[in-house]
N, CA, C and O atoms as a GROMACS GRO file, in nm:
protein
  472
    1MET      N    1  -0.711   2.343  -0.826
    1MET     CA    2  -0.757   2.280  -0.952
    1MET      C    3  -0.902   2.254  -0.943
    1MET      O    4  -0.954   2.219  -0.837
    2ASP      N    5  -0.971   2.271  -1.056
    2ASP     CA    6  -1.109   2.241  -1.070
    2ASP      C    7  -1.132   2.104  -1.116
    2ASP      O    8  -1.137   2.085  -1.238
    3GLU      N    9  -1.147   2.001  -1.032
    3GLU     CA   10  -1.168   1.866  -1.086
    3GLU      C   11  -1.291   1.856  -1.174
    3GLU      O   12  -1.285   1.772  -1.264
    4ASP      N   13  -1.389   1.919  -1.165
    4ASP     CA   14  -1.500   1.918  -1.259
    4ASP      C   15  -1.459   1.940  -1.399
    4ASP      O   16  -1.498   1.863  -1.487
    5VAL      N   17  -1.376   2.048  -1.426
    5VAL     CA   18  -1.333   2.065  -1.551
    5VAL      C   19  -1.251   1.953  -1.616
    5VAL      O   20  -1.256   1.925  -1.736
    6VAL      N   21  -1.176   1.891  -1.524
    6VAL     CA   22  -1.089   1.777  -1.560
    6VAL      C   23  -1.177   1.671  -1.592
    6VAL      O   24  -1.160   1.617  -1.701
    7PHE      N   25  -1.274   1.627  -1.516
    7PHE     CA   26  -1.372   1.521  -1.549
    7PHE      C   27  -1.441   1.543  -1.684
    7PHE      O   28  -1.452   1.455  -1.769
    8ARG      N   29  -1.487   1.672  -1.696
    8ARG     CA   30  -1.556   1.699  -1.829
    8ARG      C   31  -1.477   1.685  -1.935
    8ARG      O   32  -1.524   1.634  -2.036
    9ALA      N   33  -1.348   1.725  -1.931
    9ALA     CA   34  -1.256   1.702  -2.040
    9ALA      C   35  -1.234   1.566  -2.088
    9ALA      O   36  -1.218   1.532  -2.206
   10LEU      N   37  -1.234   1.486  -1.978
   10LEU     CA   38  -1.197   1.335  -1.990
   10LEU      C   39  -1.316   1.248  -2.038
   10LEU      O   40  -1.300   1.135  -2.084
   11ALA      N   41  -1.445   1.311  -2.023
   11ALA     CA   42  -1.566   1.243  -2.071
   11ALA      C   43  -1.581   1.220  -2.207
   11ALA      O   44  -1.666   1.143  -2.251
   12ALA      N   45  -1.501   1.285  -2.279
   12ALA     CA   46  -1.526   1.266  -2.445
   12ALA      C   47  -1.422   1.170  -2.494
   12ALA      O   48  -1.304   1.183  -2.460
   13PRO      N   49  -1.461   1.077  -2.570
   13PRO     CA   50  -1.365   0.973  -2.607
   13PRO      C   51  -1.271   1.033  -2.720
   13PRO      O   52  -1.162   0.981  -2.742
   14THR      N   53  -1.312   1.137  -2.786
   14THR     CA   54  -1.213   1.214  -2.875
   14THR      C   55  -1.098   1.282  -2.792
   14THR      O   56  -0.981   1.280  -2.829
   15ARG      N   57  -1.134   1.333  -2.696
   15ARG     CA   58  -1.028   1.401  -2.611
   15ARG      C   59  -0.943   1.299  -2.554
   15ARG      O   60  -0.821   1.315  -2.561
   16ARG      N   61  -0.996   1.188  -2.495
   16ARG     CA   62  -0.905   1.086  -2.449
   16ARG      C   63  -0.820   1.024  -2.562
   16ARG      O   64  -0.712   0.970  -2.540
   17ARG      N   65  -0.875   1.035  -2.682
   17ARG     CA   66  -0.795   0.990  -2.777
   17ARG      C   67  -0.670   1.078  -2.804
   17ARG      O   68  -0.556   1.035  -2.827
   18LEU      N   69  -0.708   1.203  -2.797
   18LEU     CA   70  -0.601   1.312  -2.815
   18LEU      C   71  -0.491   1.293  -2.718
   18LEU      O   72  -0.374   1.302  -2.753
   19LEU      N   73  -0.535   1.261  -2.576
   19LEU     CA   74  -0.447   1.245  -2.481
   19LEU      C   75  -0.354   1.121  -2.481
   19LEU      O   76  -0.247   1.120  -2.419
   20ASP      N   77  -0.403   1.005  -2.562
   20ASP     CA   78  -0.324   0.880  -2.573
   20ASP      C   79  -0.225   0.917  -2.678
   20ASP      O   80  -0.110   0.872  -2.672
   21GLU      N   81  -0.262   0.995  -2.773
   21GLU     CA   82  -0.178   1.023  -2.880
   21GLU      C   83  -0.062   1.115  -2.819
   21GLU      O   84   0.053   1.090  -2.855
   22LEU      N   85  -0.082   1.210  -2.737
   22LEU     CA   86   0.016   1.280  -2.686
   22LEU      C   87   0.094   1.212  -2.597
   22LEU      O   88   0.211   1.247  -2.582
   23ARG      N   89   0.038   1.102  -2.525
   23ARG     CA   90   0.126   1.003  -2.436
   23ARG      C   91   0.224   0.917  -2.535
   23ARG      O   92   0.338   0.884  -2.503
   24ARG      N   93   0.167   0.890  -2.648
   24ARG     CA   94   0.252   0.804  -2.748
   24ARG      C   95   0.365   0.893  -2.794
   24ARG      O   96   0.481   0.853  -2.805
   25GLN      N   97   0.325   1.019  -2.823
   25GLN     CA   98   0.426   1.118  -2.890
   25GLN      C   99   0.403   1.262  -2.841
   25GLN      O  100   0.314   1.326  -2.896
   26ASP      N  101   0.472   1.316  -2.748
   26ASP     CA  102   0.451   1.450  -2.696
   26ASP      C  103   0.498   1.531  -2.794
   26ASP      O  104   0.571   1.490  -2.885
   27GLY      N  105   0.451   1.676  -2.778
   27GLY     CA  106   0.491   1.767  -2.880
   27GLY      C  107   0.452   1.788  -3.002
   27GLY      O  108   0.518   1.853  -3.083
   28GLN      N  109   0.325   1.727  -3.029
   28GLN     CA  110   0.270   1.747  -3.166
   28GLN      C  111   0.200   1.860  -3.194
   28GLN      O  112   0.151   1.924  -3.101
   29THR      N  113   0.187   1.902  -3.328
   29THR     CA  114   0.101   2.018  -3.384
   29THR      C  115  -0.030   1.963  -3.401
   29THR      O  116  -0.056   1.843  -3.401
   30LEU      N  117  -0.122   2.072  -3.417
   30LEU     CA  118  -0.250   2.051  -3.438
   30LEU      C  119  -0.268   1.956  -3.564
   30LEU      O  120  -0.349   1.864  -3.560
   31THR      N  121  -0.200   1.977  -3.661
   31THR     CA  122  -0.210   1.895  -3.795
   31THR      C  123  -0.187   1.744  -3.763
   31THR      O  124  -0.256   1.651  -3.805
   32GLU      N  125  -0.066   1.734  -3.674
   32GLU     CA  126  -0.021   1.583  -3.656
   32GLU      C  127  -0.144   1.533  -3.575
   32GLU      O  128  -0.197   1.429  -3.615
   33LEU      N  129  -0.190   1.586  -3.478
   33LEU     CA  130  -0.281   1.536  -3.388
   33LEU      C  131  -0.431   1.496  -3.471
   33LEU      O  132  -0.505   1.402  -3.442
   34GLY      N  133  -0.449   1.586  -3.570
   34GLY     CA  134  -0.569   1.569  -3.638
   34GLY      C  135  -0.578   1.468  -3.745
   34GLY      O  136  -0.683   1.425  -3.791
   35ARG      N  137  -0.462   1.433  -3.780
   35ARG     CA  138  -0.438   1.333  -3.875
   35ARG      C  139  -0.525   1.218  -3.883
   35ARG      O  140  -0.571   1.184  -3.992
   36GLU      N  141  -0.552   1.150  -3.772
   36GLU     CA  142  -0.611   1.020  -3.757
   36GLU      C  143  -0.758   1.037  -3.703
   36GLU      O  144  -0.830   0.939  -3.684
   37LEU      N  145  -0.798   1.161  -3.681
   37LEU     CA  146  -0.930   1.179  -3.636
   37LEU      C  147  -1.026   1.222  -3.758
   37LEU      O  148  -0.989   1.298  -3.847
   38PRO      N  149  -1.150   1.167  -3.750
   38PRO     CA  150  -1.256   1.203  -3.846
   38PRO      C  151  -1.328   1.324  -3.824
   38PRO      O  152  -1.451   1.324  -3.811
   39MET      N  153  -1.253   1.438  -3.818
   39MET     CA  154  -1.334   1.565  -3.787
   39MET      C  155  -1.232   1.668  -3.844
   39MET      O  156  -1.113   1.644  -3.865
   40SER      N  157  -1.304   1.801  -3.871
   40SER     CA  158  -1.237   1.913  -3.925
   40SER      C  159  -1.117   1.957  -3.830
   40SER      O  160  -1.108   1.915  -3.715
   41ARG      N  161  -1.032   2.040  -3.885
   41ARG     CA  162  -0.917   2.105  -3.811
   41ARG      C  163  -0.987   2.181  -3.697
   41ARG      O  164  -0.936   2.180  -3.585
   42PHE      N  165  -1.108   2.251  -3.724
   42PHE     CA  166  -1.175   2.330  -3.634
   42PHE      C  167  -1.223   2.242  -3.515
   42PHE      O  168  -1.216   2.289  -3.401
   43GLY      N  169  -1.272   2.120  -3.536
   43GLY     CA  170  -1.304   2.042  -3.432
   43GLY      C  171  -1.216   1.993  -3.327
   43GLY      O  172  -1.248   1.977  -3.209
   44VAL      N  173  -1.071   1.963  -3.395
   44VAL     CA  174  -0.967   1.927  -3.312
   44VAL      C  175  -0.919   2.034  -3.228
   44VAL      O  176  -0.868   2.013  -3.118
   45MET      N  177  -0.937   2.166  -3.286
   45MET     CA  178  -0.895   2.275  -3.217
   45MET      C  179  -0.989   2.288  -3.086
   45MET      O  180  -0.939   2.312  -2.977
   46LYS      N  181  -1.109   2.272  -3.102
   46LYS     CA  182  -1.209   2.274  -3.005
   46LYS      C  183  -1.199   2.186  -2.880
   46LYS      O  184  -1.221   2.220  -2.764
   47HIS      N  185  -1.157   2.053  -2.930
   47HIS     CA  186  -1.125   1.954  -2.824
   47HIS      C  187  -0.991   1.995  -2.746
   47HIS      O  188  -0.982   1.988  -2.623
   48LEU      N  189  -0.903   2.032  -2.819
   48LEU     CA  190  -0.766   2.061  -2.759
   48LEU      C  191  -0.798   2.195  -2.654
   48LEU      O  192  -0.748   2.203  -2.541
   49GLY      N  193  -0.872   2.278  -2.701
   49GLY     CA  194  -0.903   2.389  -2.616
   49GLY      C  195  -0.974   2.341  -2.482
   49GLY      O  196  -0.948   2.390  -2.372
   50VAL      N  197  -1.057   2.252  -2.502
   50VAL     CA  198  -1.103   2.193  -2.362
   50VAL      C  199  -1.014   2.135  -2.285
   50VAL      O  200  -1.017   2.151  -2.163
   51LEU      N  201  -0.925   2.062  -2.343
   51LEU     CA  202  -0.807   1.991  -2.269
   51LEU      C  203  -0.715   2.082  -2.208
   51LEU      O  204  -0.666   2.061  -2.097
   52GLU      N  205  -0.686   2.199  -2.289
   52GLU     CA  206  -0.596   2.320  -2.232
   52GLU      C  207  -0.670   2.388  -2.119
   52GLU      O  208  -0.606   2.421  -2.019
   53GLU      N  209  -0.788   2.408  -2.127
   53GLU     CA  210  -0.880   2.468  -2.017
   53GLU      C  211  -0.865   2.394  -1.883
   53GLU      O  212  -0.858   2.451  -1.774
   54ALA      N  213  -0.862   2.257  -1.904
   54ALA     CA  214  -0.857   2.160  -1.790
   54ALA      C  215  -0.704   2.138  -1.755
   54ALA      O  216  -0.674   2.055  -1.669
   55ASN      N  217  -0.619   2.203  -1.813
   55ASN     CA  218  -0.461   2.195  -1.801
   55ASN      C  219  -0.406   2.053  -1.825
   55ASN      O  220  -0.296   2.017  -1.784
   56LEU      N  221  -0.494   1.973  -1.897
   56LEU     CA  222  -0.445   1.838  -1.932
   56LEU      C  223  -0.345   1.841  -2.067
   56LEU      O  224  -0.273   1.748  -2.102
   57VAL      N  225  -0.354   1.945  -2.120
   57VAL     CA  226  -0.271   1.980  -2.239
   57VAL      C  227  -0.212   2.126  -2.210
   57VAL      O  228  -0.279   2.220  -2.169
   58VAL      N  229  -0.084   2.130  -2.237
   58VAL     CA  230  -0.012   2.264  -2.236
   58VAL      C  231   0.065   2.278  -2.364
   58VAL      O  232   0.106   2.181  -2.427
   59THR      N  233   0.080   2.392  -2.397
   59THR     CA  234   0.150   2.432  -2.548
   59THR      C  235   0.266   2.515  -2.535
   59THR      O  236   0.290   2.585  -2.436
   60ARG      N  237   0.339   2.504  -2.638
   60ARG     CA  238   0.470   2.589  -2.652
   60ARG      C  239   0.476   2.633  -2.784
   60ARG      O  240   0.436   2.555  -2.872
   61ARG      N  241   0.518   2.742  -2.814
   61ARG     CA  242   0.544   2.795  -2.958
   61ARG      C  243   0.669   2.753  -3.006
   61ARG      O  244   0.758   2.754  -2.921
   62ARG      N  245   0.705   2.712  -3.130
   62ARG     CA  246   0.823   2.685  -3.176
   62ARG      C  247   0.806   2.746  -3.329
   62ARG      O  248   0.756   2.681  -3.421
   63GLY      N  249   0.852   2.875  -3.341
   63GLY     CA  250   0.842   2.947  -3.451
   63GLY      C  251   0.691   2.967  -3.473
   63GLY      O  252   0.620   3.013  -3.384
   64ARG      N  253   0.641   2.930  -3.602
   64ARG     CA  254   0.506   2.953  -3.639
   64ARG      C  255   0.406   2.836  -3.579
   64ARG      O  256   0.283   2.846  -3.581
   65GLU      N  257   0.484   2.717  -3.523
   65GLU     CA  258   0.420   2.611  -3.488
   65GLU      C  259   0.363   2.601  -3.349
   65GLU      O  260   0.443   2.645  -3.266
   66LYS      N  261   0.256   2.560  -3.301
   66LYS     CA  262   0.206   2.541  -3.170
   66LYS      C  263   0.226   2.397  -3.146
   66LYS      O  264   0.169   2.316  -3.219
   67LEU      N  265   0.316   2.353  -3.035
   67LEU     CA  266   0.325   2.222  -2.992
   67LEU      C  267   0.237   2.194  -2.881
   67LEU      O  268   0.209   2.281  -2.798
   68HIS      N  269   0.189   2.071  -2.874
   68HIS     CA  270   0.107   2.031  -2.758
   68HIS      C  271   0.171   1.918  -2.687
   68HIS      O  272   0.229   1.825  -2.742
   69PHE      N  273   0.152   1.936  -2.543
   69PHE     CA  274   0.221   1.837  -2.445
   69PHE      C  275   0.111   1.798  -2.368
   69PHE      O  276   0.017   1.875  -2.347
   70LEU      N  277   0.119   1.665  -2.317
   70LEU     CA  278   0.030   1.600  -2.220
   70LEU      C  279   0.086   1.656  -2.084
   70LEU      O  280   0.206   1.662  -2.061
   71ASN      N  281  -0.002   1.692  -2.007
   71ASN     CA  282   0.026   1.745  -1.856
   71ASN      C  283  -0.046   1.644  -1.777
   71ASN      O  284  -0.168   1.659  -1.765
   72PRO      N  285   0.014   1.535  -1.717
   72PRO     CA  286  -0.056   1.440  -1.632
   72PRO      C  287  -0.087   1.490  -1.485
   72PRO      O  288  -0.161   1.427  -1.410
   73VAL      N  289  -0.034   1.591  -1.456
   73VAL     CA  290  -0.070   1.653  -1.318
   73VAL      C  291  -0.201   1.650  -1.271
   73VAL      O  292  -0.224   1.602  -1.160
   74PRO      N  293  -0.296   1.699  -1.346
   74PRO     CA  294  -0.436   1.678  -1.298
   74PRO      C  295  -0.504   1.557  -1.279
   74PRO      O  296  -0.590   1.540  -1.192
   75ILE      N  297  -0.462   1.463  -1.368
   75ILE     CA  298  -0.494   1.312  -1.347
   75ILE      C  299  -0.434   1.263  -1.243
   75ILE      O  300  -0.505   1.192  -1.172
   76ARG      N  301  -0.305   1.281  -1.206
   76ARG     CA  302  -0.245   1.229  -1.080
   76ARG      C  303  -0.323   1.298  -0.955
   76ARG      O  304  -0.355   1.225  -0.861
   77VAL      N  305  -0.352   1.426  -0.950
   77VAL     CA  306  -0.419   1.487  -0.830
   77VAL      C  307  -0.550   1.403  -0.806
   77VAL      O  308  -0.582   1.368  -0.692
   78ILE      N  309  -0.629   1.369  -0.925
   78ILE     CA  310  -0.745   1.279  -0.909
   78ILE      C  311  -0.707   1.131  -0.861
   78ILE      O  312  -0.773   1.064  -0.781
   79TYR      N  313  -0.618   1.102  -0.908
   79TYR     CA  314  -0.544   0.970  -0.860
   79TYR      C  315  -0.528   0.968  -0.708
   79TYR      O  316  -0.595   0.899  -0.631
   80ASP      N  317  -0.436   1.047  -0.680
   80ASP     CA  318  -0.405   1.066  -0.543
   80ASP      C  319  -0.538   1.092  -0.432
   80ASP      O  320  -0.541   1.051  -0.316
   81ARG      N  321  -0.630   1.158  -0.491
   81ARG     CA  322  -0.751   1.177  -0.399
   81ARG      C  323  -0.850   1.060  -0.374
   81ARG      O  324  -0.921   1.045  -0.274
   82TRP      N  325  -0.839   0.978  -0.489
   82TRP     CA  326  -0.944   0.865  -0.487
   82TRP      C  327  -0.895   0.732  -0.492
   82TRP      O  328  -0.958   0.643  -0.433
   83VAL      N  329  -0.774   0.702  -0.563
   83VAL     CA  330  -0.738   0.582  -0.590
   83VAL      C  331  -0.610   0.530  -0.507
   83VAL      O  332  -0.598   0.413  -0.472
   84SER      N  333  -0.524   0.621  -0.484
   84SER     CA  334  -0.396   0.579  -0.411
   84SER      C  335  -0.410   0.518  -0.275
   84SER      O  336  -0.328   0.441  -0.225
   85LYS      N  337  -0.521   0.559  -0.219
   85LYS     CA  338  -0.545   0.503  -0.074
   85LYS      C  339  -0.556   0.342  -0.095
   85LYS      O  340  -0.509   0.264  -0.012
   86TYR      N  341  -0.620   0.300  -0.209
   86TYR     CA  342  -0.646   0.156  -0.236
   86TYR      C  343  -0.534   0.090  -0.307
   86TYR      O  344  -0.516  -0.030  -0.290
   87ALA      N  345  -0.461   0.158  -0.383
   87ALA     CA  346  -0.361   0.096  -0.466
   87ALA      C  347  -0.238   0.048  -0.378
   87ALA      O  348  -0.190  -0.064  -0.394
   88GLU      N  349  -0.189   0.140  -0.283
   88GLU     CA  350  -0.080   0.095  -0.190
   88GLU      C  351  -0.099  -0.037  -0.128
   88GLU      O  352  -0.014  -0.124  -0.143
   89PRO      N  353  -0.216  -0.057  -0.054
   89PRO     CA  354  -0.232  -0.192   0.018
   89PRO      C  355  -0.241  -0.312  -0.085
   89PRO      O  356  -0.192  -0.420  -0.054
   90MET      N  357  -0.303  -0.294  -0.207
   90MET     CA  358  -0.288  -0.387  -0.320
   90MET      C  359  -0.158  -0.425  -0.360
   90MET      O  360  -0.124  -0.542  -0.374
   91ALA      N  361  -0.076  -0.313  -0.381
   91ALA     CA  362   0.056  -0.343  -0.415
   91ALA      C  363   0.154  -0.406  -0.324
   91ALA      O  364   0.240  -0.487  -0.358
   92ALA      N  365   0.131  -0.358  -0.194
   92ALA     CA  366   0.200  -0.444  -0.073
   92ALA      C  367   0.164  -0.576  -0.093
   92ALA      O  368   0.251  -0.659  -0.120
   93THR      N  369   0.022  -0.614  -0.082
   93THR     CA  370  -0.008  -0.750  -0.098
   93THR      C  371   0.049  -0.829  -0.205
   93THR      O  372   0.092  -0.943  -0.185
   94LEU      N  373   0.050  -0.775  -0.310
   94LEU     CA  374   0.100  -0.852  -0.440
   94LEU      C  375   0.250  -0.859  -0.438
   94LEU      O  376   0.310  -0.951  -0.494
   95SER      N  377   0.317  -0.753  -0.367
   95SER     CA  378   0.461  -0.785  -0.340
   95SER      C  379   0.497  -0.882  -0.236
   95SER      O  380   0.607  -0.939  -0.237
   96GLY      N  381   0.403  -0.904  -0.143
   96GLY     CA  382   0.412  -0.992  -0.022
   96GLY      C  383   0.406  -1.136  -0.099
   96GLY      O  384   0.491  -1.224  -0.084
   97ILE      N  385   0.294  -1.148  -0.183
   97ILE     CA  386   0.283  -1.279  -0.252
   97ILE      C  387   0.388  -1.324  -0.341
   97ILE      O  388   0.423  -1.442  -0.349
   98LYS      N  389   0.439  -1.220  -0.411
   98LYS     CA  390   0.553  -1.253  -0.500
   98LYS      C  391   0.672  -1.316  -0.420
   98LYS      O  392   0.730  -1.420  -0.451
   99ARG      N  393   0.700  -1.236  -0.311
   99ARG     CA  394   0.812  -1.265  -0.224
   99ARG      C  395   0.791  -1.414  -0.167
   99ARG      O  396   0.885  -1.495  -0.160
  100GLU      N  397   0.669  -1.441  -0.130
  100GLU     CA  398   0.635  -1.567  -0.068
  100GLU      C  399   0.654  -1.691  -0.171
  100GLU      O  400   0.710  -1.796  -0.137
  101LEU      N  401   0.607  -1.670  -0.289
  101LEU     CA  402   0.624  -1.756  -0.399
  101LEU      C  403   0.770  -1.769  -0.441
  101LEU      O  404   0.808  -1.879  -0.479
  102GLU      N  405   0.853  -1.668  -0.438
  102GLU     CA  406   0.994  -1.683  -0.483
  102GLU      C  407   1.072  -1.765  -0.371
  102GLU      O  408   1.159  -1.848  -0.396
  103ASP      N  409   1.028  -1.727  -0.241
  103ASP     CA  410   1.089  -1.805  -0.133
  103ASP      C  411   1.040  -1.947  -0.123
  103ASP      O  412   1.112  -2.031  -0.069
  104GLU      N  413   0.925  -1.977  -0.172
  104GLU     CA  414   0.865  -2.135  -0.185
  104GLU      C  415   0.932  -2.197  -0.294
  104GLU      O  416   0.952  -2.318  -0.284
  105HIS      N  417   0.974  -2.133  -0.403
  105HIS     CA  418   1.021  -2.207  -0.517
  105HIS      C  419   1.155  -2.185  -0.521
  105HIS      O  420   1.206  -2.238  -0.620
  106GLY      N  421   1.241  -2.120  -0.441
  106GLY     CA  422   1.374  -2.105  -0.451
  106GLY      C  423   1.415  -2.016  -0.552
  106GLY      O  424   1.532  -2.022  -0.589
  107GLU      N  425   1.331  -1.924  -0.611
  107GLU     CA  426   1.384  -1.832  -0.716
  107GLU      C  427   1.464  -1.727  -0.670
  107GLU      O  428   1.463  -1.688  -0.553
  108VAL      N  429   1.530  -1.683  -0.755
  108VAL     CA  430   1.637  -1.562  -0.727
  108VAL      C  431   1.555  -1.440  -0.743
  108VAL      O  432   1.501  -1.408  -0.849
  109PRO      N  433   1.548  -1.367  -0.622
  109PRO     CA  434   1.482  -1.221  -0.651
  109PRO      C  435   1.550  -1.141  -0.743
  109PRO      O  436   1.669  -1.170  -0.756
  110ARG      N  437   1.498  -1.029  -0.823
  110ARG     CA  438   1.553  -0.946  -0.904
  110ARG      C  439   1.678  -0.867  -0.824
  110ARG      O  440   1.662  -0.799  -0.723
  111GLY      N  441   1.783  -0.887  -0.879
  111GLY     CA  442   1.903  -0.808  -0.821
  111GLY      C  443   1.948  -0.861  -0.693
  111GLY      O  444   2.012  -0.789  -0.617
  112GLY      N  445   1.920  -0.982  -0.663
  112GLY     CA  446   1.955  -1.049  -0.552
  112GLY      C  447   2.031  -1.179  -0.579
  112GLY      O  448   2.077  -1.205  -0.690
  113HIS      N  449   2.042  -1.258  -0.476
  113HIS     CA  450   2.106  -1.364  -0.489
  113HIS      C  451   2.035  -1.492  -0.422
  113HIS      O  452   1.983  -1.474  -0.312
  114ARG      N  453   2.031  -1.599  -0.471
  114ARG     CA  454   1.971  -1.730  -0.410
  114ARG      C  455   2.042  -1.746  -0.278
  114ARG      O  456   2.164  -1.734  -0.278
  115ALA      N  457   1.977  -1.775  -0.164
  115ALA     CA  458   2.023  -1.803  -0.054
  115ALA      C  459   2.100  -1.942  -0.058
  115ALA      O  460   2.051  -2.031  -0.128
  116ALA      N  461   2.212  -1.966   0.008
  116ALA     CA  462   2.296  -2.066   0.003
  116ALA      C  463   2.225  -2.194   0.071
  116ALA      O  464   2.170  -2.181   0.180
  117SER      N  465   2.227  -2.307   0.009
  117SER     CA  466   2.150  -2.435   0.074
  117SER      C  467   2.242  -2.481   0.184
  117SER      O  468   2.364  -2.476   0.168
  118ARG      N  469   2.194  -2.521   0.284
  118ARG     CA  470   2.270  -2.584   0.397
  118ARG      C  471   2.258  -2.724   0.408
  118ARG      O  472   2.317  -2.784   0.498
   0.00000   0.00000   0.00000
């Protein structure tokens, strides 16, 4: 995967907006995606082409329609390379703080039971 292509595709606010729209509702047509954008159909097609080149959007034909779907894999690859190293220790720390607070206040953990008082 060429990460430069992914970063270039993500650099434009319009393309991020298209990805947000596909995240909200996957499998939209060009017309549906362009409905809220202040640009021509051709402009939306160009942005979708950049997203397809970066493999952030994949398409499938349904009859005469071309449906667009979000492909999160390239973003996940970038996340795994630069972010996951830092996210895991933070998640573990937050989980430990939550556990300590629950123990301190005698709260019932999710799916668990409060320890019996003696």
